[in-house]
Steps between C-alpha positions, in 0.01 A plus 500: 500500500539475877610808692663326798636160605246242610574422867397139444783450252874471547607848612797656672438788741736797490557612858699820502559713810173688451296178469667338800443810713134512395447129578689519831283792609166322453286472810203268526189590696327161491220653291551314171279728292656814646854370449414394145369847427809670647744273314313488168693788341842365607697326226824315441672465165499154343662332202299236316761226453294324230433808284628475144498780246221434248609460142294804403522744787354845437724793585230644730470180711620596846531162675850359462485230767536748787218659697366594840291267717283596794626342823145377571460294183 
């Protein structure tokens, strides 16, 4: 079972005040590897629009079509 939405699929990003503030505050140095490293732990919440509940979903399965994605994916 997947633990987060696949960014290559049909997803909807949830941009609350905290996420917008975080994204608006990003600064880029021009050093791609350095920027990637700095931004790697930053996430936004996403909803997988194509996720469907499996017929036999275990009660301990945590993915319900919503998860966090790194902004550098």
